[in-house]
C-alpha positions as CSV (number, residue, x, y, z in Angstrom):
1,X,-3.3,19.1,-1.2
2,X,-3.9,16.6,-4.1
3,X,-5.9,13.4,-3.5
4,X,-3.9,10.9,-1.5
5,X,-4.5,7.3,-2.5
6,X,-4.7,4.5,0.1
7,X,-3.9,0.8,-0.2
8,X,-2.3,-2.1,1.5
9,X,1.1,-3.9,1.4
10,X,0.7,-7.6,2.1
11,X,3.9,-9.5,2.5
12,X,2.1,-11.4,4.1
13,X,3.2,-12.3,7.6
14,X,1.4,-15.3,9.0
15,X,2.2,-17.4,12.0
16,X,4.0,-20.7,11.1
17,X,2.0,-23.8,12.0
18,X,-1.4,-22.3,11.1
19,X,-3.2,-23.7,8.1
20,X,-1.5,-22.0,5.0
21,X,-4.5,-22.7,2.7
22,X,-6.8,-20.8,5.0
23,X,-4.2,-18.0,5.5
24,X,-4.0,-17.5,1.7
25,X,-7.8,-17.6,1.4
26,X,-7.9,-14.9,4.1
27,X,-5.5,-12.7,2.2
28,X,-7.7,-13.0,-0.9
29,X,-10.8,-12.2,1.2
30,X,-9.1,-9.1,2.6
31,X,-8.4,-7.8,-0.8
32,X,-12.0,-8.4,-1.8
33,X,-13.0,-6.4,1.4
34,X,-10.7,-3.5,0.5
35,X,-12.1,-3.4,-3.1
36,X,-15.6,-3.0,-1.7
37,X,-14.4,-0.3,0.7
38,X,-12.9,1.7,-2.1
39,X,-9.1,1.3,-1.5
40,X,-7.0,2.1,-4.5
41,X,-4.4,-0.6,-4.5
42,X,-2.9,-3.7,-3.0
43,X,0.7,-4.9,-3.2
44,X,1.7,-8.5,-2.8
45,X,5.1,-9.7,-1.8
46,X,7.4,-12.5,-3.0
47,X,9.1,-14.8,-0.5
48,X,10.3,-18.4,-0.6
49,X,11.6,-19.2,2.9
50,X,11.3,-18.5,6.7
51,X,7.7,-19.8,7.0
52,X,5.7,-16.6,7.6
53,X,5.7,-14.7,4.3
54,X,4.1,-17.6,2.3
55,X,3.3,-16.1,-1.2
56,X,6.0,-17.4,-3.6
57,X,4.5,-15.8,-6.7
58,X,2.7,-12.5,-6.4
59,X,1.7,-12.8,-10.1
60,X,-0.3,-16.0,-9.5
61,X,-1.9,-14.5,-6.4
62,X,-2.8,-11.3,-8.3
63,X,-4.4,-13.4,-11.1
64,X,-6.6,-15.0,-8.4
65,X,-7.4,-11.7,-6.7
66,X,-8.2,-10.0,-10.0
67,X,-11.0,-12.5,-10.6
68,X,-12.5,-11.6,-7.2
69,X,-12.3,-7.8,-7.5
70,X,-13.5,-5.0,-9.8
71,X,-11.6,-1.8,-9.2
72,X,-8.6,-2.1,-6.9
73,X,-5.2,-2.1,-8.6
74,X,-2.9,-5.0,-7.8
75,X,0.9,-4.8,-7.7
76,X,3.8,-7.1,-7.1
77,X,5.3,-5.8,-3.9
78,X,7.8,-6.7,-4.9
79,X,9.0,-9.0,-7.6
80,X,12.6,-10.0,-6.6
81,X,13.9,-9.6,-10.1
82,X,17.4,-10.9,-9.3
83,X,15.8,-14.3,-8.9
84,X,14.2,-14.4,-12.3
85,X,15.0,-14.2,-16.0
86,X,14.1,-10.6,-16.8
87,X,12.4,-11.7,-20.1
88,X,9.9,-13.8,-18.2
89,X,9.3,-11.1,-15.6
90,X,8.3,-8.7,-18.4
91,X,6.3,-11.4,-20.2
92,X,4.3,-12.4,-17.1
93,X,3.5,-8.7,-16.3
94,X,2.2,-8.1,-19.8
95,X,0.0,-11.2,-19.5
96,X,-1.4,-10.0,-16.2
97,X,-1.9,-6.5,-17.7
98,X,-4.2,-8.0,-20.3
99,X,-6.0,-10.3,-17.9
100,X,-6.7,-7.5,-15.4
101,X,-7.5,-5.0,-18.1
102,X,-4.9,-2.6,-16.8
103,X,-5.2,-3.1,-13.1
104,X,-1.7,-4.4,-12.6
105,X,1.4,-2.7,-11.2
106,X,5.0,-3.9,-11.2
107,X,7.1,-3.3,-8.1
108,X,10.8,-4.4,-8.3
109,X,13.5,-5.0,-5.8
110,X,16.5,-7.2,-5.1
111,X,14.7,-9.6,-2.6
112,X,14.6,-9.0,1.1
113,X,15.3,-12.5,2.7
114,X,18.8,-13.8,2.4
115,X,17.4,-17.3,3.0
116,X,15.6,-16.9,-0.3
117,X,18.6,-15.9,-2.4
118,X,20.9,-18.4,-0.7
119,X,18.8,-21.3,-2.1
120,X,19.7,-20.2,-5.6
121,X,23.3,-19.5,-4.8
122,X,23.1,-15.7,-4.7
123,X,24.4,-13.4,-1.9
124,X,22.6,-10.2,-0.9
125,X,25.4,-8.2,-2.6
126,X,24.8,-10.1,-5.8
127,X,21.1,-9.6,-5.8
128,X,21.7,-5.9,-5.6
129,X,24.2,-6.0,-8.3
130,X,21.8,-7.8,-10.6
131,X,18.9,-5.4,-9.8
132,X,19.8,-2.6,-12.2
133,X,20.8,-4.6,-15.3
134,X,17.7,-6.7,-14.9
135,X,15.5,-3.6,-14.5
136,X,17.0,-2.0,-17.5
137,X,16.3,-5.1,-19.6
138,X,12.7,-5.3,-18.4
139,X,12.1,-1.7,-19.3
140,X,13.6,-2.1,-22.8
141,X,11.5,-5.2,-23.4
142,X,8.3,-3.4,-22.3
143,X,9.2,-0.6,-24.7
144,X,9.2,-3.0,-27.5
145,X,12.9,-3.4,-28.0
146,X,14.7,-6.6,-29.0
147,X,17.3,-7.3,-26.4
148,X,20.6,-9.3,-26.6
149,X,22.2,-9.2,-23.2
150,X,24.2,-11.4,-20.9
151,X,23.8,-11.0,-17.2
152,X,25.3,-12.7,-14.2
153,X,22.5,-15.3,-14.3
154,X,21.0,-15.3,-17.8
155,X,21.7,-15.0,-21.5
156,X,19.2,-13.3,-23.7
157,X,19.5,-13.6,-27.5
158,X,17.2,-11.5,-29.6
159,X,14.7,-11.5,-26.8
160,X,11.4,-9.8,-27.6
161,X,7.9,-9.8,-26.1
162,X,5.2,-11.3,-28.3
163,X,2.5,-9.1,-26.8
164,X,2.4,-5.4,-26.2
165,X,1.2,-4.2,-22.8
166,X,-2.5,-3.5,-22.4
167,X,-1.8,-0.3,-20.5
168,X,1.0,2.0,-19.4
169,X,1.1,0.3,-16.0
170,X,2.9,1.7,-13.0
171,X,6.5,0.5,-12.3
172,X,8.0,1.3,-9.0
173,X,11.3,0.5,-7.2
174,X,11.4,-0.6,-3.6
175,X,13.5,1.3,-1.0
176,X,14.1,0.8,2.7
177,X,16.7,3.1,4.2
178,X,19.5,3.3,1.6
179,X,19.3,5.5,-1.5
180,X,19.6,2.5,-3.9
181,X,16.0,2.3,-4.8
182,X,15.6,6.1,-5.0
183,X,18.6,6.3,-7.3
184,X,17.1,3.8,-9.7
185,X,13.6,5.3,-9.6
186,X,15.1,8.7,-10.6
187,X,17.4,7.3,-13.3
188,X,14.6,5.5,-15.1
189,X,11.8,7.9,-14.2
190,X,9.8,5.3,-12.1
191,X,7.9,5.4,-8.9
192,X,9.3,4.8,-5.4
193,X,8.0,2.3,-2.9
194,X,9.3,3.1,0.6
195,X,8.7,-0.2,2.4
196,X,10.5,0.8,5.5
197,X,9.2,4.4,5.5
198,X,8.3,4.3,9.2
199,X,9.8,1.1,10.6
200,X,12.9,2.7,11.9
201,X,14.0,6.3,12.8
202,X,16.5,6.1,9.9
203,X,13.7,5.2,7.4
204,X,11.5,8.0,8.7
205,X,14.3,10.6,8.7
206,X,15.4,9.6,5.2
207,X,12.0,10.3,3.6
208,X,12.6,13.8,2.3
209,X,16.2,12.8,1.4
210,X,14.9,9.8,-0.7
211,X,12.8,12.0,-2.9
212,X,15.6,14.5,-3.3
213,X,17.7,11.6,-4.6
214,X,14.9,10.7,-7.0
215,X,14.6,14.2,-8.4
216,X,18.4,14.7,-8.6
217,X,18.9,11.4,-10.5
218,X,15.9,12.1,-12.7
219,X,17.3,15.5,-13.7
220,X,20.7,14.0,-14.4
221,X,19.1,11.4,-16.7
222,X,16.7,13.8,-18.4
223,X,13.7,12.0,-16.9
224,X,10.5,13.3,-15.3
225,X,9.2,12.1,-12.0
226,X,6.1,13.0,-10.0
227,X,5.4,12.6,-6.2
228,X,2.1,10.9,-7.1
229,X,4.3,7.8,-7.9
230,X,5.8,7.8,-4.4
231,X,4.3,5.3,-2.0
232,X,4.9,4.9,1.7
233,X,4.2,1.8,3.8
234,X,3.4,1.9,7.5
235,X,1.7,-0.3,10.1
236,X,-1.7,0.7,11.6
237,X,-4.4,-1.0,13.6
238,X,-7.3,1.2,14.7
239,X,-10.5,0.7,16.6
240,X,-13.3,2.8,18.2
241,X,-11.2,3.3,21.3
242,X,-7.5,3.0,22.3
243,X,-8.4,0.3,24.8
244,X,-10.1,-1.7,22.1
245,X,-7.2,-1.4,19.7
246,X,-4.7,-2.5,22.4
247,X,-6.9,-5.5,23.2
248,X,-7.3,-6.4,19.5
249,X,-3.5,-6.6,18.8
250,X,-2.8,-8.8,21.8
251,X,-4.0,-11.6,19.6
252,X,-1.0,-11.7,17.3
253,X,1.4,-8.7,17.5
254,X,4.0,-10.8,19.4
255,X,4.6,-13.2,16.5
256,X,5.0,-10.2,14.1
257,X,7.7,-8.7,16.3
258,X,9.5,-12.0,16.9
259,X,9.6,-12.6,13.2
260,X,11.5,-9.5,12.5
261,X,13.6,-9.8,15.7
262,X,14.6,-13.4,15.5
263,X,13.7,-15.0,12.1
264,X,14.0,-12.6,9.1
265,X,17.6,-11.5,8.6
266,X,16.4,-8.1,7.6
267,X,18.0,-5.7,10.1
268,X,16.8,-2.6,8.2
269,X,13.3,-3.3,9.6
270,X,14.4,-3.3,13.3
271,X,11.7,-3.4,16.0
272,X,12.1,-3.7,19.7
273,X,10.0,-4.9,22.6
274,X,10.2,-7.9,24.9
275,X,6.5,-8.3,25.8
276,X,3.2,-7.3,24.3
277,X,2.9,-4.0,26.2
278,X,6.4,-3.0,25.1
279,X,5.6,-3.9,21.5
280,X,2.5,-1.8,21.5
281,X,4.3,1.1,23.1
282,X,7.1,0.8,20.6
283,X,4.7,1.1,17.6
284,X,3.2,4.3,19.1
285,X,6.0,6.0,20.9
286,X,8.7,5.4,18.2
287,X,6.4,7.0,15.7
288,X,6.5,4.1,13.2
289,X,2.8,3.5,13.2
290,X,-0.5,3.6,15.1
291,X,-2.3,1.3,17.4
292,X,-5.2,3.4,18.5
293,X,-8.0,5.5,17.0
294,X,-8.8,7.1,13.7
295,X,-7.7,10.5,15.1
296,X,-4.3,9.1,15.9
297,X,-4.1,7.6,12.4
298,X,-4.9,10.9,10.8
299,X,-2.2,12.6,12.8
300,X,0.3,9.9,11.7
301,X,-0.6,10.3,8.0
302,X,-0.3,14.1,8.3
303,X,3.1,13.7,10.0
304,X,4.3,11.6,7.0
305,X,2.9,14.2,4.6
306,X,4.8,16.9,6.4
307,X,8.0,15.0,6.8
308,X,8.1,13.9,3.2
309,X,6.9,17.0,1.6
310,X,4.1,15.1,-0.1
311,X,3.6,11.7,-1.6
312,X,1.0,9.8,-3.7
313,X,-0.1,6.7,-1.8
314,X,-0.3,5.6,1.8
315,X,-0.1,1.8,2.1
316,X,-1.2,0.1,5.3
317,X,1.2,-2.7,6.1
318,X,-0.6,-6.1,6.2
319,X,-0.2,-8.1,9.5
320,X,-2.0,-10.5,11.7
321,X,-1.8,-8.4,14.8
322,X,-5.6,-8.9,15.4
323,X,-8.2,-11.4,14.5
324,X,-9.4,-11.3,10.9
325,X,-12.7,-9.6,11.8
326,X,-10.9,-7.0,13.9
327,X,-8.4,-6.4,11.0
328,X,-11.2,-5.9,8.5
329,X,-12.9,-3.5,10.9
330,X,-9.6,-1.5,11.2
331,X,-9.4,-1.1,7.4
332,X,-13.1,-0.1,7.4
333,X,-12.7,2.6,10.1
334,X,-9.6,3.9,8.3
335,X,-11.4,4.3,5.0
336,X,-14.4,5.9,6.6
337,X,-12.8,8.2,9.1
338,X,-9.2,8.8,8.0
339,X,-9.0,8.7,4.2
340,X,-11.6,11.5,3.6
341,X,-9.3,14.0,5.3
342,X,-6.7,13.5,2.6
343,X,-9.0,13.1,-0.4
344,X,-11.0,16.4,-0.3
345,X,-14.0,14.5,0.9
346,X,-14.1,15.5,4.6
347,X,-14.6,19.3,4.5
348,X,-17.5,19.6,2.0
349,X,-20.0,17.7,4.1
350,X,-18.8,19.4,7.3
351,X,-19.2,22.8,5.6
352,X,-22.7,21.8,4.3
353,X,-23.7,20.8,7.8
354,X,-22.4,24.1,9.2
355,X,-24.3,26.1,6.6
356,X,-27.5,24.2,7.3
357,X,-27.0,24.7,11.1
358,X,-26.5,28.5,10.7
359,X,-29.8,29.0,8.9
360,X,-31.8,26.3,10.6
361,X,-33.8,28.6,12.8
362,X,-35.1,30.7,10.0
363,X,-35.9,27.7,7.8
364,X,-37.6,26.0,10.7
365,X,-39.8,29.0,11.1
366,X,-40.6,29.1,7.4
367,X,-41.5,25.4,7.5
368,X,-44.0,26.0,10.3
369,X,-45.5,28.9,8.4
370,X,-45.8,26.7,5.4
371,X,-47.7,24.1,7.4
372,X,-49.9,26.8,8.9
373,X,-50.6,28.1,5.4
374,X,-51.5,24.8,3.9
375,X,-53.7,23.9,7.0
376,X,-55.5,27.2,6.6
377,X,-56.0,26.6,2.9
378,X,-57.4,23.2,3.5
379,X,-59.9,24.5,6.1
380,X,-60.9,27.2,3.6
381,X,-61.5,24.6,0.9
382,X,-63.6,22.5,3.2
383,X,-65.8,25.5,4.1
384,X,-66.3,26.4,0.5
385,X,-67.3,22.8,-0.4
386,X,-70.1,22.9,2.2
């Protein structure tokens, strides 16, 4: 199997009423931590209402994160392009591409919170109608074209970027359960970001179907797509023991559930559970994620690989289920004990240890003989020297 990449998808989801300045600082610190651990990428959401997902501009956040990190790639997860002039979306991403020296990625979608779009007079239907024409304009601008186009919300006249991109950065389309994102990814030869890959039975069962749609649409449009550009998002919290993991998430899992159950009008991400125990059981028994150990996390990732037929990146959904220290520890355990199994790093050291074990007895005997030989030689030298 090819090397699977690992990263995080940070909406974020913070409890309303807590200090937002500290929450944002914590998000930045988490990305610094992931950079040190060797995670490949981090995706940052765009939201403007509902009080929990408090990053209004992933581009600004990425600029701050880029100054604190060295290797991790940073993506908009996602830019709600129906809310913006497509010219400025493209222009901002090119600027970020230069500032990060090619560590930026563009994720696009229609916008997930109806309370966001309602404030600018757009319905969820309209944001989805705007998605494709805006994406088409962005891609044409990034390719160097001059664009004259009138959309539902904007009028572009001889629009052209004044800078060329620094790199050929990744562009990916978000999908939850419907084939809309998969269709656009295939039509334009882009990546696919399955945000709801495991958060509902429909999302999980649709995985293989989604990539079939990508490939079918790509073939129809004469485009080439690759599974390495397919990213799946799922929730994990792991610790040294199941008991410790359960104890950790008692800190904040209830708010996360209540947010999706009662606040965010986003029924595609449906979760159930009336108390903390039911919530923990739902995560594990419904198969949408793991609260447990590294071994259980490995099994979940393998399950997703098998169900999907293979993909490029596994993104751990950001959440405040546990304290910040326990959350950082979870990411550390995941990178140390889960990721190597999917990056061709686990087996070589295991095989080397097995080979050394198999010949230990003979080598140990040879070592003792070498010590005896050198001791005898030394004694002989002493006698010769008087």
